[in-house]
C-alpha positions as CSV (number, residue, x, y, z in Angstrom):
1,X,172.5,21.8,26.1
2,X,175.0,24.5,27.3
3,X,176.2,27.5,25.4
4,X,179.9,27.5,24.5
5,X,182.2,29.9,26.3
6,X,182.9,32.7,23.8
7,X,185.9,35.0,23.7
8,X,185.3,38.7,23.7
9,X,185.9,38.9,20.0
10,X,183.4,36.0,19.4
11,X,180.8,37.6,21.6
12,X,181.2,40.8,19.7
13,X,180.5,39.0,16.4
14,X,177.4,37.5,17.9
15,X,176.2,40.9,19.2
16,X,176.5,42.4,15.8
17,X,179.7,44.4,16.0
18,X,180.6,43.3,12.4
19,X,177.0,43.7,11.1
20,X,173.8,41.7,11.0
21,X,175.1,39.2,8.3
22,X,178.0,38.1,10.5
23,X,175.7,38.0,13.6
24,X,173.3,35.7,11.8
25,X,176.2,33.4,10.8
26,X,177.5,33.4,14.3
27,X,174.1,32.4,15.7
28,X,174.3,29.3,13.5
29,X,177.8,28.4,14.6
30,X,176.9,28.9,18.3
31,X,173.7,26.9,17.9
32,X,175.7,24.0,16.3
33,X,178.3,24.2,19.1
34,X,175.5,23.9,21.6
35,X,174.0,20.9,19.8
36,X,177.4,19.2,19.6
37,X,178.2,19.9,23.3
38,X,181.3,22.0,22.4
39,X,182.6,24.1,25.2
40,X,184.5,26.5,22.9
41,X,184.8,27.5,19.3
42,X,187.8,26.9,17.2
43,X,189.4,29.1,14.5
44,X,189.7,27.7,11.0
45,X,192.0,28.5,8.1
46,X,189.8,27.7,5.2
47,X,186.3,26.6,4.0
48,X,184.7,24.8,1.1
49,X,181.1,25.6,0.4
50,X,178.4,23.3,-0.8
51,X,175.5,25.7,-0.3
52,X,176.2,27.2,-3.8
53,X,174.4,24.3,-5.4
54,X,170.8,25.5,-6.1
55,X,168.1,23.4,-4.4
56,X,165.4,26.1,-4.1
57,X,164.6,29.6,-3.1
58,X,165.7,29.2,0.6
59,X,169.3,28.9,-0.5
60,X,169.2,32.1,-2.4
61,X,167.4,33.9,0.4
62,X,170.0,32.8,2.9
63,X,173.0,34.0,1.0
64,X,171.3,37.3,0.2
65,X,170.6,37.7,4.0
66,X,174.3,37.4,4.6
67,X,175.3,39.7,1.7
68,X,172.7,42.3,2.5
69,X,173.9,42.2,6.1
70,X,177.5,43.1,5.0
71,X,179.0,39.7,5.5
72,X,182.1,38.5,3.6
73,X,184.3,35.4,4.2
74,X,187.2,35.9,6.5
75,X,189.2,32.7,5.4
76,X,190.2,31.4,2.0
77,X,187.0,29.8,0.7
78,X,186.4,27.6,-2.3
79,X,183.1,26.8,-3.9
80,X,181.7,23.3,-4.7
81,X,180.0,22.4,-7.9
82,X,177.1,24.6,-8.9
83,X,174.0,23.8,-10.9
84,X,175.4,25.3,-14.2
85,X,178.5,24.8,-16.4
86,X,179.5,28.4,-17.0
87,X,182.2,27.4,-19.5
88,X,179.8,25.2,-21.5
89,X,176.4,26.8,-21.1
90,X,175.1,25.0,-24.2
91,X,175.1,21.8,-22.2
92,X,172.3,22.8,-19.9
93,X,168.9,21.2,-20.6
94,X,166.9,22.6,-17.7
95,X,164.4,25.4,-17.5
96,X,165.2,29.0,-17.7
97,X,163.9,29.9,-14.3
98,X,166.3,27.4,-12.6
99,X,169.1,28.7,-14.8
100,X,168.4,32.2,-13.7
101,X,168.2,31.4,-10.0
102,X,171.2,29.1,-10.1
103,X,173.3,31.8,-11.7
104,X,172.1,34.4,-9.1
105,X,173.2,32.0,-6.4
106,X,176.6,31.5,-7.9
107,X,177.0,35.3,-8.2
108,X,175.9,35.9,-4.6
109,X,178.6,33.5,-3.2
110,X,181.3,35.1,-5.3
111,X,180.2,38.5,-3.9
112,X,180.9,37.2,-0.4
113,X,184.5,36.8,-1.4
114,X,184.4,33.1,-2.2
115,X,186.7,31.8,-4.9
116,X,184.8,30.6,-8.0
117,X,186.4,27.1,-8.1
118,X,183.2,25.2,-8.8
119,X,184.7,21.8,-8.0
120,X,183.8,19.0,-5.7
121,X,187.5,18.1,-5.4
122,X,189.3,21.2,-4.0
123,X,192.0,18.9,-2.8
124,X,193.2,18.4,-6.4
125,X,194.3,22.1,-6.6
126,X,197.9,23.0,-6.4
127,X,197.5,24.6,-3.0
128,X,195.7,22.5,-0.5
129,X,195.3,22.1,3.2
130,X,198.2,20.9,5.3
131,X,198.3,18.2,7.9
132,X,196.6,19.2,11.1
133,X,195.0,22.3,9.5
134,X,191.4,23.0,10.8
135,X,188.8,23.6,8.1
136,X,185.1,23.9,7.6
137,X,184.5,21.8,4.5
138,X,181.2,20.7,3.1
139,X,180.8,18.1,0.2
140,X,181.0,14.6,1.5
141,X,183.9,13.3,-0.7
142,X,186.0,16.4,0.0
143,X,185.4,16.0,3.8
144,X,186.6,12.4,3.7
145,X,189.6,13.2,1.6
146,X,190.7,16.1,3.8
147,X,190.4,14.1,7.0
148,X,191.8,10.9,5.7
149,X,194.3,11.5,2.9
150,X,195.6,15.0,3.9
151,X,195.3,14.7,7.6
152,X,193.5,18.0,7.8
153,X,190.6,18.4,10.2
154,X,187.0,19.1,9.4
155,X,183.7,17.9,10.7
156,X,181.0,16.8,8.3
157,X,179.5,20.3,7.6
158,X,176.5,20.9,5.4
159,X,174.6,23.7,3.7
160,X,174.5,27.0,5.5
161,X,176.8,26.1,8.4
162,X,179.6,25.9,5.8
163,X,179.2,29.5,4.7
164,X,178.5,30.6,8.3
165,X,181.8,29.2,9.4
166,X,183.6,30.9,6.5
167,X,182.0,34.3,7.4
168,X,182.9,33.9,11.1
169,X,186.1,32.0,10.8
170,X,184.9,29.7,13.6
171,X,183.5,26.2,14.1
172,X,182.6,24.2,17.2
173,X,185.6,22.7,18.9
174,X,184.1,19.2,18.7
175,X,183.7,16.3,16.4
176,X,186.6,15.5,14.1
177,X,188.5,18.5,15.2
178,X,189.4,16.6,18.3
179,X,192.1,13.8,18.6
180,X,189.9,11.3,20.4
181,X,187.2,11.5,17.8
182,X,189.5,10.6,14.9
183,X,190.5,7.2,16.1
184,X,189.3,4.1,14.2
185,X,186.2,2.4,15.6
186,X,186.1,-0.5,13.1
187,X,188.8,-2.6,11.5
188,X,188.2,-3.5,7.8
189,X,190.3,-6.3,6.4
190,X,190.8,-6.5,2.6
191,X,193.8,-8.8,2.7
192,X,191.8,-11.7,1.3
193,X,191.2,-9.9,-2.0
194,X,193.3,-11.0,-5.0
195,X,196.4,-8.9,-5.6
196,X,195.4,-8.5,-9.2
197,X,192.0,-7.1,-8.2
198,X,193.6,-4.6,-5.9
199,X,195.6,-3.3,-8.8
200,X,192.4,-2.3,-10.7
201,X,190.7,1.1,-10.4
202,X,187.2,-0.5,-10.1
203,X,187.8,-2.3,-6.8
204,X,188.3,0.9,-4.7
205,X,184.8,2.4,-5.2
206,X,183.4,-1.0,-4.6
207,X,185.3,-1.4,-1.3
208,X,184.1,2.0,-0.3
209,X,180.5,1.1,-1.1
210,X,180.8,-1.9,1.1
211,X,182.4,0.0,3.9
212,X,179.8,2.8,3.9
213,X,176.9,0.4,3.8
214,X,178.3,-1.8,6.6
215,X,180.0,0.8,8.8
216,X,177.7,3.9,8.5
217,X,179.4,6.8,10.4
218,X,182.1,4.6,12.0
219,X,185.7,5.4,11.3
220,X,187.3,2.3,9.6
221,X,190.9,1.3,9.7
222,X,191.5,-0.5,6.5
223,X,194.1,-3.3,6.5
224,X,195.5,-4.7,3.4
225,X,195.4,-1.9,0.8
226,X,198.5,-2.1,-1.5
227,X,201.3,0.4,-1.0
228,X,200.8,1.4,-4.7
229,X,197.3,2.8,-4.0
230,X,196.9,6.3,-5.5
231,X,195.2,9.4,-4.3
232,X,192.6,8.8,-7.0
233,X,192.0,5.3,-5.6
234,X,191.5,6.7,-2.1
235,X,189.3,9.5,-3.5
236,X,187.0,6.9,-5.1
237,X,186.9,4.8,-2.0
238,X,186.0,7.7,0.3
239,X,183.4,9.1,-2.1
240,X,181.6,5.8,-2.3
241,X,181.7,5.2,1.4
242,X,180.3,8.7,2.0
243,X,177.5,7.9,-0.4
244,X,176.4,4.5,0.8
245,X,177.0,5.5,4.4
246,X,177.8,8.7,6.2
247,X,181.6,8.2,6.4
248,X,183.7,11.3,7.2
249,X,187.1,9.7,7.7
250,X,189.0,6.5,7.2
251,X,192.5,5.2,7.9
252,X,194.5,3.1,5.5
253,X,197.1,1.4,7.5
254,X,200.6,2.3,6.4
255,X,199.3,4.7,3.8
256,X,197.3,7.6,5.3
257,X,199.1,10.1,7.6
258,X,197.4,9.3,10.9
259,X,197.7,5.5,10.4
260,X,201.4,4.4,10.4
261,X,200.2,1.4,12.3
262,X,196.9,-0.2,13.3
263,X,197.6,0.6,16.9
264,X,198.1,4.3,16.1
265,X,194.9,4.5,14.0
266,X,192.9,3.0,16.8
267,X,194.4,5.2,19.5
268,X,195.8,2.2,21.3
269,X,192.4,0.7,22.0
270,X,191.7,-3.0,21.6
271,X,188.6,-4.9,20.6
272,X,187.2,-2.9,17.7
273,X,184.6,-4.8,15.7
274,X,185.9,-6.0,12.4
275,X,184.6,-6.3,8.8
276,X,186.2,-8.7,6.3
277,X,185.7,-7.6,2.7
278,X,185.6,-10.7,0.5
279,X,185.6,-11.1,-3.2
280,X,181.9,-12.2,-3.0
281,X,181.1,-9.0,-1.1
282,X,182.8,-7.0,-3.9
283,X,180.9,-8.8,-6.6
284,X,177.6,-8.3,-4.8
285,X,178.4,-4.6,-4.3
286,X,179.3,-4.2,-8.0
287,X,176.0,-5.8,-8.9
288,X,174.1,-3.6,-6.5
289,X,175.6,-0.5,-8.2
290,X,174.3,-1.7,-11.6
291,X,170.6,-1.3,-12.2
292,X,170.6,-2.2,-15.9
293,X,171.0,-5.5,-17.6
294,X,171.7,-6.4,-21.2
295,X,174.1,-4.6,-23.6
296,X,172.1,-1.6,-24.7
297,X,174.0,1.7,-23.9
298,X,173.4,5.4,-24.6
299,X,175.8,7.3,-22.2
300,X,179.1,7.0,-20.4
301,X,179.6,9.4,-17.5
302,X,183.0,9.8,-15.8
303,X,184.3,12.1,-13.2
304,X,182.3,11.9,-10.0
305,X,184.1,13.2,-8.0
306,X,185.7,15.5,-10.6
307,X,188.4,13.8,-12.6
308,X,192.0,14.6,-11.8
309,X,194.6,15.4,-14.4
310,X,196.0,11.9,-14.0
311,X,192.5,10.4,-14.6
312,X,192.1,12.4,-17.8
313,X,195.5,11.1,-18.8
314,X,194.4,7.5,-18.2
315,X,191.3,8.1,-20.3
316,X,193.4,9.5,-23.1
317,X,195.7,6.4,-22.9
318,X,192.7,4.0,-22.8
319,X,191.0,5.5,-25.8
320,X,194.3,5.3,-27.7
321,X,193.3,7.4,-30.7
322,X,190.0,5.6,-31.2
323,X,186.6,7.3,-31.7
324,X,183.5,7.0,-29.5
325,X,180.6,5.2,-31.3
326,X,178.3,7.7,-33.0
327,X,175.3,6.6,-30.8
328,X,177.1,7.1,-27.5
329,X,177.5,10.2,-25.5
330,X,180.6,10.4,-23.3
331,X,180.8,13.0,-20.5
332,X,183.8,13.8,-18.3
333,X,183.2,16.1,-15.3
334,X,186.3,17.9,-14.0
335,X,187.4,21.1,-12.4
336,X,188.5,24.1,-14.4
337,X,192.1,24.0,-13.3
338,X,192.3,20.3,-14.1
339,X,190.9,20.9,-17.5
340,X,193.4,23.7,-18.2
341,X,196.3,21.5,-17.2
342,X,195.0,18.6,-19.3
343,X,194.8,21.1,-22.3
344,X,198.4,22.1,-21.7
345,X,199.3,18.4,-21.9
346,X,197.6,18.0,-25.2
347,X,194.9,15.6,-24.1
348,X,191.7,17.6,-24.3
349,X,191.5,18.5,-28.0
350,X,192.1,14.9,-29.2
351,X,189.5,13.6,-26.7
352,X,186.9,16.1,-27.8
353,X,187.6,15.2,-31.4
354,X,187.1,11.5,-30.5
355,X,183.7,12.3,-29.1
356,X,184.3,13.2,-25.4
357,X,182.3,16.1,-23.9
358,X,184.0,17.8,-20.9
359,X,181.8,19.3,-18.2
360,X,183.0,21.8,-15.6
361,X,181.5,23.7,-12.7
362,X,178.8,21.0,-12.0
363,X,178.2,17.2,-12.3
364,X,176.0,15.2,-14.6
365,X,174.0,13.5,-11.9
366,X,172.8,16.8,-10.4
367,X,172.3,19.0,-13.4
368,X,170.2,18.2,-16.5
369,X,173.0,17.7,-19.1
370,X,172.6,14.1,-20.3
371,X,171.0,14.1,-23.7
372,X,169.4,10.6,-23.1
373,X,168.1,9.7,-19.7
374,X,165.8,6.9,-21.0
375,X,168.7,4.6,-22.0
376,X,171.4,3.0,-20.0
377,X,174.4,4.9,-18.6
378,X,177.7,3.4,-17.7
379,X,180.1,4.9,-15.1
380,X,183.3,4.2,-13.2
381,X,182.0,6.1,-10.2
382,X,180.2,4.4,-7.3
383,X,178.9,7.8,-6.2
384,X,177.4,8.5,-9.6
385,X,175.9,5.0,-9.8
386,X,174.4,5.4,-6.3
387,X,172.8,8.8,-6.9
388,X,172.0,9.1,-10.6
389,X,169.0,6.7,-10.7
390,X,167.2,8.7,-8.1
391,X,168.3,12.2,-9.2
392,X,167.9,12.0,-13.0
393,X,166.0,8.7,-13.5
394,X,168.7,6.9,-15.5
395,X,169.5,3.2,-15.4
396,X,173.2,2.6,-14.5
397,X,175.9,0.1,-15.1
398,X,178.9,0.4,-12.9
399,X,182.2,-0.6,-14.5
400,X,186.0,-0.1,-14.6
401,X,187.4,2.7,-16.7
402,X,188.6,0.2,-19.3
403,X,185.2,-1.3,-19.6
404,X,183.6,2.2,-19.9
405,X,186.0,3.0,-22.8
406,X,185.6,-0.2,-24.6
407,X,181.8,0.1,-24.3
408,X,181.9,3.7,-25.6
409,X,183.8,2.6,-28.6
410,X,181.7,-0.5,-29.3
411,X,178.4,1.2,-28.8
412,X,177.2,-1.4,-26.3
413,X,178.0,-2.6,-22.8
414,X,181.2,-4.6,-22.9
415,X,182.3,-6.5,-19.8
416,X,185.7,-7.8,-18.7
417,X,184.4,-11.1,-17.4
418,X,187.6,-12.0,-15.7
419,X,188.1,-8.8,-13.8
420,X,186.3,-9.8,-10.7
421,X,187.0,-13.5,-10.7
422,X,183.6,-14.3,-12.1
423,X,185.1,-17.1,-14.3
């Protein structure tokens, strides 16, 4: 491995000209560049930090090392979900020691100059990265969305390198920052799926789950998605694929900005391996995401990734003035800005009165919020269904939003048997 060639300014950062905190961060960036074979570093215009989620003492020690060393972020920097809901602290069901340390971690990142956004979906904010803009984003679903839907450029960064990049304003000039590494390496064909199924919200996380499981870290070019596909659909697809696999980018032919044609998405190369997603594969994936059987239900959890304003509106319309069953808890995770906008549209108060609990700043599969983890939980998120059983020990049923709402009202699992062509 060879060290990257540094500019005079970069060498000065590494040598400690801006303090020991920045020098420590620069050592991480240079070390990653060496591992990736990057010959140079590249300036970035923004960062999104996942390290603010409390996983143990090491995370708190690291951010304090940066802060005590005088480091601050040098690019606009948003913060991912944390381990606490600061707007609704009464929802937390964990121990006091974790609450204390998680709060200290959040405060430490804000002290570095990060913006306290506390959302896994920073791309849903009013101001978001432009096409071709270079970033250092962590949080798997945000990485996929930035690369795929926005056409911005970020490699798949993780804890500690994310904040190191924000403090130095640099990343390795490698990976998905380079044109040649953004071309599709697999063609995924969904043209055989029924048009009616492709108009449902539930099929997109399932397609994503199949792609992630089959393609791993490959970059797929997806052929056959309808022109009506929404950003929320693409969000769900990417989040699922990044969970079941290690996807960092996809192309949707004729839809996403770097894929006007299949030839453009593939960089003109021929002979990529292909994956045909069939109705049977979708049904099998749907079933793989459901670890519970029967009709017993205790919880419905929506909003992983965080619900958009449009998704809150769809929930409002689907509930249609009805109340959630008295034995069912319904949680909706969303960002602060999305919740504020939904309040302005008059949706939040009626939903709360109907029995919906809004969660901000965190997510219900990573923080002890669910009142009942012994019973069955239903979700419209493949990501939540994938991680929640291992993280919080709950049995899961994956379903469409409409199935989730009908189940919440009925107080038991309700399935639309015709949705997937089962009958």
